[in-house]
C-alpha positions as a Python dict, from the first residue, in 0.01 Angstrom:
ca = {
    (1, 'M'): (0, 0, 0),
    (2, 'T'): (-122, 265, -240),
    (3, 'V'): (74, 316, -567),
    (4, 'T'): (26, 640, -750),
    (5, 'Q'): (173, 529, -1083),
    (6, 'P'): (-68, 400, -1348),
    (7, 'S'): (-64, 29, -1395),
    (8, 'T'): (80, 63, -1754),
    (9, 'T'): (398, 204, -1604),
    (10, 'Y'): (416, -77, -1356),
    (11, 'E'): (367, -336, -1630),
    (12, 'V'): (636, -180, -1846),
    (13, 'L'): (879, -214, -1553),
    (14, 'R'): (757, -566, -1463),
    (15, 'G'): (815, -679, -1818),
    (16, 'R'): (1165, -533, -1816),
    (17, 'V'): (1242, -713, -1483),
    (18, 'Q'): (1115, -1040, -1622),
    (19, 'E'): (1334, -1006, -1935),
    (20, 'R'): (1647, -922, -1723),
    (21, 'L'): (1580, -1223, -1494),
    (22, 'A'): (1544, -1456, -1791),
    (23, 'G'): (1862, -1315, -1948),
    (24, 'A'): (2059, -1347, -1622),
    (25, 'Q'): (1914, -1684, -1544),
    (26, 'L'): (1861, -1587, -1180),
    (27, 'D'): (1691, -1817, -936),
    (28, 'T'): (1433, -1601, -759),
    (29, 'D'): (1403, -1832, -459),
    (30, 'G'): (1776, -1908, -436),
    (31, 'D'): (1920, -1564, -475),
    (32, 'P'): (1658, -1304, -362),
    (33, 'E'): (1918, -1037, -290),
    (34, 'R'): (2050, -1033, -646),
    (35, 'V'): (1689, -1020, -770),
    (36, 'R'): (1622, -713, -561),
    (37, 'E'): (1939, -551, -689),
    (38, 'L'): (1826, -620, -1045),
    (39, 'I'): (1481, -470, -973),
    (40, 'E'): (1637, -154, -824),
    (41, 'S'): (1857, -130, -1132),
    (42, 'V'): (1561, -145, -1369),
    (43, 'V'): (1362, 108, -1170),
    (44, 'D'): (1664, 346, -1153),
    (45, 'G'): (1723, 302, -1527),
    (46, 'Y'): (1361, 390, -1606),
    (47, 'Q'): (1373, 697, -1376),
    (48, 'R'): (1682, 824, -1554),
    (49, 'E'): (1511, 781, -1895),
    (50, 'A'): (1208, 960, -1773),
    (51, 'A'): (1415, 1249, -1634),
    (52, 'T'): (1577, 1299, -1975),
    (53, 'G'): (1246, 1292, -2159),
    (54, 'V'): (1325, 966, -2335),
    (55, 'G'): (1097, 737, -2138),
    (56, 'G'): (758, 778, -1963),
    (57, 'R'): (660, 984, -1666),
    (58, 'L'): (874, 1025, -1361),
    (59, 'L'): (797, 790, -1074),
    (60, 'S'): (687, 977, -759),
    (61, 'N'): (827, 702, -532),
    (62, 'T'): (1095, 468, -671),
    (63, 'D'): (1123, 273, -347),
    (64, 'Q'): (762, 205, -357),
    (65, 'M'): (766, 82, -710),
    (66, 'A'): (1076, -136, -635),
    (67, 'A'): (897, -292, -340),
    (68, 'R'): (587, -363, -543),
    (69, 'L'): (793, -529, -820),
    (70, 'A'): (972, -741, -558),
    (71, 'R'): (640, -859, -415),
    (72, 'S'): (536, -969, -756),
    (73, 'V'): (862, -1141, -853),
    (74, 'L'): (970, -1283, -512),
    (75, 'G'): (643, -1306, -331),
    (76, 'Y'): (274, -1332, -397),
    (77, 'G'): (202, -1012, -583),
    (78, 'P'): (-146, -881, -538),
    (79, 'F'): (-213, -1133, -252),
    (80, 'A'): (101, -1028, -57),
    (81, 'P'): (-62, -751, 157),
    (82, 'Y'): (-335, -998, 269),
    (83, 'I'): (-92, -1291, 331),
    (84, 'D'): (147, -1070, 530),
    (85, 'A'): (-129, -893, 733),
    (86, 'E'): (-126, -954, 1110),
    (87, 'N'): (-504, -1023, 1087),
    (88, 'P'): (-572, -1144, 731),
    (89, 'P'): (-916, -1127, 588),
    (90, 'I'): (-1155, -1423, 587),
    (91, 'E'): (-1093, -1468, 216),
    (92, 'V'): (-958, -1308, -98),
    (93, 'T'): (-1103, -1368, -441),
    (94, 'A'): (-985, -1274, -784),
    (95, 'R'): (-1158, -1278, -1128),
    (96, 'G'): (-916, -1186, -1397),
    (97, 'S'): (-741, -881, -1262),
    (98, 'F'): (-1021, -779, -1013),
    (99, 'V'): (-910, -865, -660),
    (100, 'V'): (-1158, -844, -364),
    (101, 'S'): (-1119, -932, 8),
    (102, 'K'): (-1395, -1003, 265),
    (103, 'D'): (-1340, -887, 625),
    (104, 'E'): (-1480, -1028, 947),
    (105, 'F'): (-1788, -799, 920),
    (106, 'G'): (-1870, -953, 583),
    (107, 'R'): (-1784, -640, 395),
    (108, 'L'): (-1610, -659, 50),
    (109, 'H'): (-1305, -440, -28),
    (110, 'T'): (-1150, -406, -378),
    (111, 'S'): (-772, -394, -383),
    (112, 'D'): (-621, -47, -412),
    (113, 'E'): (-331, -182, -607),
    (114, 'P'): (-383, -226, -979),
    (115, 'T'): (-279, -558, -1123),
    (116, 'T'): (-327, -774, -1425),
    (117, 'E'): (-460, -1125, -1483),
    (118, 'E'): (-114, -1245, -1578),
    (119, 'E'): (29, -1117, -1245),
    (120, 'V'): (-252, -1283, -1047),
    (121, 'L'): (-175, -1615, -1221),
    (122, 'H'): (191, -1577, -1151),
    (123, 'A'): (109, -1537, -778),
    (124, 'V'): (-121, -1843, -790),
    (125, 'L'): (150, -2060, -947),
    (126, 'R'): (394, -1942, -678),
    (127, 'L'): (147, -2045, -410),
    (128, 'L'): (112, -2385, -575),
    (129, 'E'): (485, -2450, -617),
    (130, 'P'): (540, -2622, -282),
    (131, 'T'): (231, -2836, -325),
    (132, 'G'): (341, -2988, -665),
    (133, 'R'): (-13, -2929, -795),
    (134, 'P'): (-39, -2796, -1161),
    (135, 'L'): (-269, -2536, -1304),
    (136, 'T'): (-248, -2581, -1682),
    (137, 'E'): (-474, -2626, -1983),
    (138, 'A'): (-454, -2999, -1928),
    (139, 'Q'): (-546, -2951, -1555),
    (140, 'P'): (-744, -2626, -1540),
    (141, 'L'): (-884, -2671, -1191),
    (142, 'V'): (-705, -2700, -857),
    (143, 'S'): (-806, -2689, -489),
    (144, 'T'): (-540, -2747, -227),
    (145, 'Q'): (-393, -2619, 107),
    (146, 'V'): (-123, -2357, 68),
    (147, 'L'): (97, -2138, 290),
    (148, 'G'): (182, -2416, 524),
    (149, 'R'): (-187, -2513, 559),
    (150, 'R'): (-283, -2163, 663),
    (151, 'A'): (-524, -2124, 373),
    (152, 'R'): (-705, -2318, 100),
    (153, 'L'): (-655, -2211, -265),
    (154, 'T'): (-913, -2288, -524),
    (155, 'A'): (-841, -2168, -881),
    (156, 'S'): (-959, -2233, -1233),
    (157, 'I'): (-863, -2109, -1583),
    (158, 'P'): (-1026, -2151, -1923),
    (159, 'P'): (-1194, -2374, -2046),
    (160, 'V'): (-1332, -2444, -1702),
    (161, 'S'): (-1396, -2080, -1634),
    (162, 'D'): (-1428, -1779, -1870),
    (163, 'E'): (-1112, -1624, -1707),
    (164, 'L'): (-882, -1693, -1418),
    (165, 'E'): (-1083, -1739, -1098),
    (166, 'V'): (-922, -1763, -757),
    (167, 'N'): (-1038, -1803, -403),
    (168, 'L'): (-789, -1794, -110),
    (169, 'R'): (-959, -1874, 219),
    (170, 'F'): (-758, -1826, 540),
    (171, 'Y'): (-793, -2055, 838),
    (172, 'R'): (-773, -1968, 1197),
    (173, 'L'): (-755, -2154, 1523),
    (174, 'V'): (-1051, -2030, 1723),
    (175, 'H'): (-1035, -2030, 2108),
    (176, 'V'): (-1401, -1994, 2201),
    (177, 'E'): (-1628, -2137, 2463),
    (178, 'L'): (-2007, -2166, 2502),
    (179, 'V'): (-2015, -1865, 2728),
    (180, 'D'): (-1862, -1659, 2445),
    (181, 'L'): (-2136, -1767, 2211),
    (182, 'I'): (-2396, -1637, 2458),
    (183, 'G'): (-2220, -1299, 2448),
    (184, 'W'): (-2234, -1296, 2066),
    (185, 'D'): (-2610, -1385, 2070),
    (186, 'T'): (-2530, -1709, 1888),
    (187, 'L'): (-2689, -1898, 2179),
    (188, 'T'): (-2911, -1829, 2483),
    (189, 'P'): (-2798, -1940, 2830),
    (190, 'A'): (-3051, -2210, 2833),
    (191, 'A'): (-2947, -2345, 2491),
    (192, 'A'): (-2580, -2324, 2586),
    (193, 'N'): (-2644, -2515, 2911),
    (194, 'F'): (-2831, -2780, 2718),
    (195, 'M'): (-2549, -2830, 2472),
    (196, 'W'): (-2289, -2839, 2756),
    (197, 'A'): (-2486, -3121, 2910),
    (198, 'V'): (-2509, -3304, 2579),
    (199, 'M'): (-2132, -3296, 2533),
    (200, 'R'): (-2067, -3433, 2882),
    (201, 'H'): (-2226, -3767, 2786),
    (202, 'P'): (-1987, -4019, 2624),
    (203, 'R'): (-2236, -4164, 2377),
    (204, 'T'): (-2435, -3870, 2255),
    (205, 'G'): (-2364, -3787, 1893),
    (206, 'V'): (-2400, -3420, 1765),
    (207, 'L'): (-2431, -3294, 1408),
    (208, 'V'): (-2353, -2928, 1346),
    (209, 'A'): (-2487, -2799, 1017),
    (210, 'G'): (-2545, -2482, 815),
    (211, 'P'): (-2444, -2292, 502),
    (212, 'P'): (-2084, -2179, 436),
    (213, 'Q'): (-1960, -1928, 690),
    (214, 'A'): (-2258, -1975, 926),
    (215, 'G'): (-2019, -2040, 1216),
    (216, 'K'): (-2016, -2417, 1225),
    (217, 'T'): (-1642, -2445, 1305),
    (218, 'T'): (-1660, -2181, 1574),
    (219, 'F'): (-1960, -2360, 1733),
    (220, 'A'): (-1786, -2703, 1708),
    (221, 'N'): (-1486, -2549, 1880),
    (222, 'A'): (-1705, -2432, 2173),
    (223, 'L'): (-1858, -2775, 2196),
    (224, 'L'): (-1514, -2944, 2212),
    (225, 'R'): (-1431, -2740, 2514),
    (226, 'A'): (-1738, -2872, 2699),
    (227, 'I'): (-1614, -3236, 2673),
    (228, 'P'): (-1479, -3382, 2998),
    (229, 'N'): (-1108, -3442, 3029),
    (230, 'S'): (-1176, -3809, 3102),
    (231, 'H'): (-1299, -3862, 2741),
    (232, 'V'): (-1054, -3958, 2462),
    (233, 'V'): (-1117, -3736, 2160),
    (234, 'N'): (-978, -3784, 1806),
    (235, 'V'): (-1016, -3484, 1573),
    (236, 'V'): (-974, -3522, 1196),
    (237, 'E'): (-984, -3232, 948),
    (238, 'D'): (-874, -3120, 610),
    (239, 'T'): (-702, -2818, 769),
    (240, 'R'): (-642, -2766, 1142),
    (241, 'E'): (-920, -2539, 1276),
    (242, 'L'): (-1045, -2711, 1581),
    (243, 'N'): (-866, -2675, 1914),
    (244, 'A'): (-944, -2757, 2277),
    (245, 'P'): (-725, -2783, 2589),
    (246, 'L'): (-841, -3145, 2670),
    (247, 'M'): (-614, -3390, 2843),
    (248, 'Q'): (-667, -3674, 2589),
    (249, 'I'): (-711, -3514, 2248),
    (250, 'S'): (-533, -3577, 1922),
    (251, 'Y'): (-544, -3387, 1591),
    (252, 'R'): (-486, -3532, 1243),
    (253, 'C'): (-515, -3356, 906),
    (254, 'T'): (-555, -3492, 548),
    (255, 'R'): (-283, -3471, 287),
    (256, 'P'): (-380, -3398, -64),
    (257, 'P'): (-239, -3585, -360),
    (258, 'T'): (93, -3447, -483),
    (259, 'G'): (5, -3455, -852),
    (260, 'L'): (306, -3673, -915),
    (261, 'S'): (103, -3992, -983),
    (262, 'D'): (183, -4124, -637),
    (263, 'Q'): (-161, -4268, -536),
    (264, 'D'): (-26, -4367, -194),
    (265, 'S'): (62, -3998, -112),
    (266, 'E'): (-298, -3891, -56),
    (267, 'I'): (-451, -3922, 300),
    (268, 'T'): (-821, -3860, 314),
    (269, 'L'): (-1070, -3805, 590),
    (270, 'R'): (-1189, -4156, 542),
    (271, 'H'): (-839, -4289, 603),
    (272, 'L'): (-814, -4082, 919),
    (273, 'V'): (-1154, -4185, 1057),
    (274, 'K'): (-1067, -4551, 993),
    (275, 'M'): (-738, -4512, 1182),
    (276, 'C'): (-918, -4340, 1470),
    (277, 'L'): (-1140, -4642, 1523),
    (278, 'R'): (-835, -4859, 1600),
    (279, 'S'): (-755, -4642, 1911),
    (280, 'S'): (-1096, -4678, 2079),
    (281, 'P'): (-1174, -4309, 2122),
    (282, 'T'): (-1475, -4181, 2323),
    (283, 'R'): (-1559, -3939, 2055),
    (284, 'I'): (-1451, -3888, 1687),
    (285, 'V'): (-1470, -3525, 1565),
    (286, 'V'): (-1485, -3463, 1188),
    (287, 'G'): (-1445, -3114, 1055),
    (288, 'E'): (-1689, -3103, 753),
    (289, 'V'): (-1810, -3427, 625),
    (290, 'R'): (-1842, -3432, 247),
    (291, 'E'): (-1777, -3771, 102),
    (292, 'A'): (-1721, -4133, 180),
    (293, 'E'): (-1574, -4071, 526),
    (294, 'A'): (-1932, -4085, 636),
    (295, 'V'): (-1918, -4456, 572),
    (296, 'E'): (-1655, -4504, 843),
    (297, 'L'): (-1891, -4300, 1076),
    (298, 'T'): (-2153, -4564, 1044),
    (299, 'R'): (-1898, -4813, 1158),
    (300, 'A'): (-1797, -4578, 1442),
    (301, 'S'): (-2156, -4570, 1538),
    (302, 'N'): (-2188, -4940, 1554),
    (303, 'A'): (-1866, -4955, 1768),
    (304, 'G'): (-2028, -4727, 2030),
    (305, 'T'): (-1813, -4426, 1953),
    (306, 'A'): (-1985, -4085, 1977),
    (307, 'M'): (-1946, -3834, 1700),
    (308, 'L'): (-1923, -3461, 1662),
    (309, 'V'): (-1937, -3370, 1293),
    (310, 'T'): (-1998, -3062, 1077),
    (311, 'L'): (-2142, -3040, 731),
    (312, 'H'): (-2316, -2801, 492),
    (313, 'A'): (-2691, -2814, 484),
    (314, 'N'): (-2994, -2593, 456),
    (315, 'S'): (-3184, -2713, 763),
    (316, 'A'): (-3152, -2951, 1056),
    (317, 'A'): (-3361, -3209, 869),
    (318, 'D'): (-3153, -3167, 549),
    (319, 'A'): (-2842, -3225, 753),
    (320, 'L'): (-2930, -3585, 841),
    (321, 'D'): (-3014, -3653, 478),
    (322, 'A'): (-2692, -3496, 361),
    (323, 'L'): (-2494, -3715, 602),
    (324, 'S'): (-2668, -4029, 492),
    (325, 'N'): (-2629, -3944, 124),
    (326, 'A'): (-2255, -3894, 179),
    (327, 'A'): (-2242, -4238, 335),
    (328, 'L'): (-2428, -4390, 46),
    (329, 'L'): (-2150, -4278, -186),
    (330, 'G'): (-1911, -4524, -28),
    (331, 'D'): (-1823, -4880, -131),
    (332, 'H'): (-2042, -5079, 98),
    (333, 'Q'): (-2344, -5303, 85),
    (334, 'M'): (-2574, -5113, 327),
    (335, 'S'): (-2919, -5010, 203),
    (336, 'P'): (-3035, -4650, 237),
    (337, 'D'): (-3277, -4758, 513),
    (338, 'I'): (-2996, -4919, 718),
    (339, 'V'): (-2770, -4610, 685),
    (340, 'R'): (-3045, -4378, 798),
    (341, 'A'): (-3136, -4611, 1085),
    (342, 'V'): (-2774, -4617, 1201),
    (343, 'F'): (-2747, -4238, 1206),
    (344, 'A'): (-3090, -4191, 1362),
    (345, 'H'): (-2973, -4421, 1650),
    (346, 'N'): (-2634, -4254, 1701),
    (347, 'I'): (-2684, -3887, 1628),
    (348, 'E'): (-2917, -3755, 1894),
    (349, 'V'): (-2878, -3382, 1855),
    (350, 'V'): (-2865, -3162, 1542),
    (351, 'V'): (-2770, -2793, 1563),
    (352, 'Y'): (-2848, -2571, 1260),
    (353, 'L'): (-2676, -2231, 1227),
    (354, 'D'): (-2722, -1950, 976),
    (355, 'S'): (-2576, -1605, 912),
    (356, 'E'): (-2750, -1285, 807),
    (357, 'D'): (-2709, -1151, 456),
    (358, 'V'): (-2474, -857, 448),
    (359, 'E'): (-2703, -664, 214),
    (360, 'L'): (-2990, -696, 452),
    (361, 'R'): (-2791, -608, 766),
    (362, 'G'): (-2793, -237, 714),
    (363, 'D'): (-2531, -144, 973),
    (364, 'D'): (-2176, -182, 836),
    (365, 'H'): (-2014, -124, 1178),
    (366, 'R'): (-2165, -446, 1330),
    (367, 'R'): (-2034, -800, 1278),
    (368, 'V'): (-2237, -1032, 1068),
    (369, 'R'): (-2465, -1228, 1306),
    (370, 'R'): (-2415, -1602, 1303),
    (371, 'Q'): (-2678, -1759, 1511),
    (372, 'V'): (-2815, -2098, 1604),
    (373, 'M'): (-3153, -2124, 1437),
    (374, 'E'): (-3256, -2466, 1571),
    (375, 'I'): (-3148, -2734, 1820),
    (376, 'A'): (-3334, -3058, 1744),
    (377, 'A'): (-3329, -3402, 1905),
    (378, 'V'): (-3338, -3705, 1675),
    (379, 'T'): (-3560, -3995, 1754),
    (380, 'P'): (-3448, -4351, 1679),
    (381, 'F'): (-3624, -4521, 1388),
    (382, 'Q'): (-3931, -4725, 1464),
    (383, 'A'): (-4035, -5030, 1269),
    (384, 'G'): (-4143, -4939, 915),
    (385, 'E'): (-4000, -4582, 925),
    (386, 'S'): (-3775, -4455, 650),
    (387, 'R'): (-3759, -4080, 727),
    (388, 'F'): (-3580, -3899, 1007),
    (389, 'T'): (-3792, -3759, 1284),
    (390, 'L'): (-3668, -3451, 1458),
    (391, 'V'): (-3808, -3290, 1776),
    (392, 'P'): (-3731, -2915, 1799),
    (393, 'I'): (-3597, -2826, 2139),
    (394, 'F'): (-3497, -2468, 2073),
    (395, 'Q'): (-3598, -2257, 1764),
    (396, 'R'): (-3537, -1914, 1631),
    (397, 'A'): (-3795, -1770, 1384),
    (398, 'D'): (-3539, -1558, 1195),
    (399, 'I'): (-3187, -1404, 1229),
    (400, 'G'): (-3212, -1160, 1522),
    (401, 'A'): (-3521, -1315, 1671),
    (402, 'P'): (-3496, -1480, 2013),
    (403, 'L'): (-3384, -1851, 2037),
    (404, 'L'): (-3678, -1997, 2241),
    (405, 'P'): (-3744, -2337, 2398),
    (406, 'T'): (-4028, -2520, 2230),
    (407, 'G'): (-4151, -2701, 2528),
    (408, 'H'): (-4142, -3037, 2347),
    (409, 'P'): (-4037, -3330, 2566),
    (410, 'L'): (-3703, -3481, 2490),
    (411, 'P'): (-3682, -3831, 2340),
    (412, 'E'): (-3672, -4083, 2621),
    (413, 'R'): (-3308, -4205, 2573),
    (414, 'L'): (-3171, -3847, 2544),
    (415, 'G'): (-3360, -3740, 2850),
    (416, 'E'): (-3226, -4030, 3053),
    (417, 'R'): (-2871, -3962, 2947),
    (418, 'L'): (-2890, -3593, 3032),
    (419, 'T'): (-3052, -3675, 3358),
    (420, 'K'): (-2759, -3896, 3450),
    (421, 'V'): (-2511, -3625, 3361),
    (422, 'L'): (-2686, -3350, 3546),
    (423, 'A'): (-2747, -3547, 3869),
    (424, 'R'): (-2370, -3517, 3933),
    (425, 'Y'): (-2420, -3136, 3944),
    (426, 'G'): (-2737, -3137, 4149),
    (427, 'T'): (-2963, -3014, 3877),
    (428, 'T'): (-3218, -3140, 3629),
    (429, 'V'): (-3293, -3122, 3255),
    (430, 'Q'): (-3593, -2898, 3317),
    (431, 'A'): (-3378, -2652, 3507),
    (432, 'L'): (-3140, -2628, 3213),
    (433, 'L'): (-3429, -2577, 2963),
    (434, 'D'): (-3578, -2311, 3183),
    (435, 'G'): (-3237, -2124, 3192),
    (436, 'H'): (-3186, -2152, 3564),
    (437, 'E'): (-2842, -2302, 3557),
    (438, 'V'): (-2504, -2159, 3456),
    (439, 'I'): (-2261, -2344, 3232),
    (440, 'R'): (-1977, -2509, 3416),
    (441, 'Q'): (-1672, -2502, 3192),
}
C-alpha cells in the first residue's frame, strides 16, 4: 500500500496515538476496536487542525492513514503487507528503517512505505511476544520461530550490531517430485532415475548439501516422495518444511527455549533424533544438521537406520567433513577417525546443489536456477584411511551447463543394492545411468 503523506506526518500521528493509548491504558490485543476508534479520532483531529491552518498539511486519504497506524499499533507495522500476503516473499530484511524483501526470482524490493527504526523494533517485539523471547540490551540477539512457526525471526540490536538488524524468513510446505525437478533443469532424467533408485533401498544413506537457498529442502522433499510406502520414515526439523504422502511417516519439530529459565522447555533436534531411534524407523530424515544432533546420527548408523539429511556446505566433499565436525561437537568418546568411518559406511550418496548469483543471471524475468552440481558415491573407509573418498557419478561444470554422467563405476556395495532394487522393475543400473528408464513415482 502506497502512502502519499511524508513520513514526518505519519510519525507525528503515531506519536499522538501512542500518547493517547498510554493515557487511556488501553490493551491493544484485548480491545482492538476501541484502539481503532482512538486512531480514527486522532486522524480526524489532525485533519481538522490542518483544515484550519493550525496544524500541518491536509491528509489526502484519512482512511489510508488510519489503516497504516492500525497496522503499526495492532499488527506488525512495516512487515504487515508481507505477512498478510497470499504468497509472501522468501524473506524480509530490515536494517534500521530500511526494509527490503526478496521474491522467488531472487530480486530485491525496497518497501514503498516509509518507516522508522523505532517502528520496526515495535513490530519485532510484537512478533516476539508469543514466544517469550526478549530483545533487550541485556539480550541483544534473538533467533526463533514466529507466526505460528510460519517464519523464523532473527534480530539484533546494539551493541551486537551497529543498528537494528532483522531477518524474517518465511517457510513453505513444498509438494514437489523428482519429475518436477527435471522440468526445472535441477536434474536430468538419468540423475533423477538414479536418485529414485537410491531412495528405494532401505539402507542407503543420502546427504543433501549446498549453500543457503540452493534448493536443499525442495530436493529433499522430492527424495521423500520416492521412498516406498513400506518404509517407516521419521522426519525431524526445526520448522516443518518437509512433506510426503507416505503411509508410515511422522513429523516432529523442535521447540526453542522460552526464555523463562525453564531448561526443560527446549526440545532440540538431538532430542528428537534420539526419540526416533526408539521407534525402529527405516529412515530418519533431518532437515538441516548443524550441531550435536549429528552424534545421534552416528548411533542411528550403527543401528542400521538409513538417513536422509541436509546441511550447509561448499562442495560434496566438504559436506561429509561438515557432518563429521558437527558430530565431534557432541559429548561422546569417539575419535575423529571413528566418526568419519561411521559416516563413510552409512552415507553412500552425497548430492551437492548450488544456485546462480542474481547479479550474474542477467534476465530478471527468469527464476533463479537452483541445480544439482554433483552426485557422488561415498566409498567405505579402508584400513589406514582417514579422509573421505568420493566417486563422482554425475557432474555439472557450472550453473546452466549440462549435468553429465561421469562413467565412473559405482562402489561395489552401492551397485549391488541398486541392482536388487531395479531387478524388481526389470531394468539395470546401467540403463538408469544411460537415461533409458523413466521414474516410477
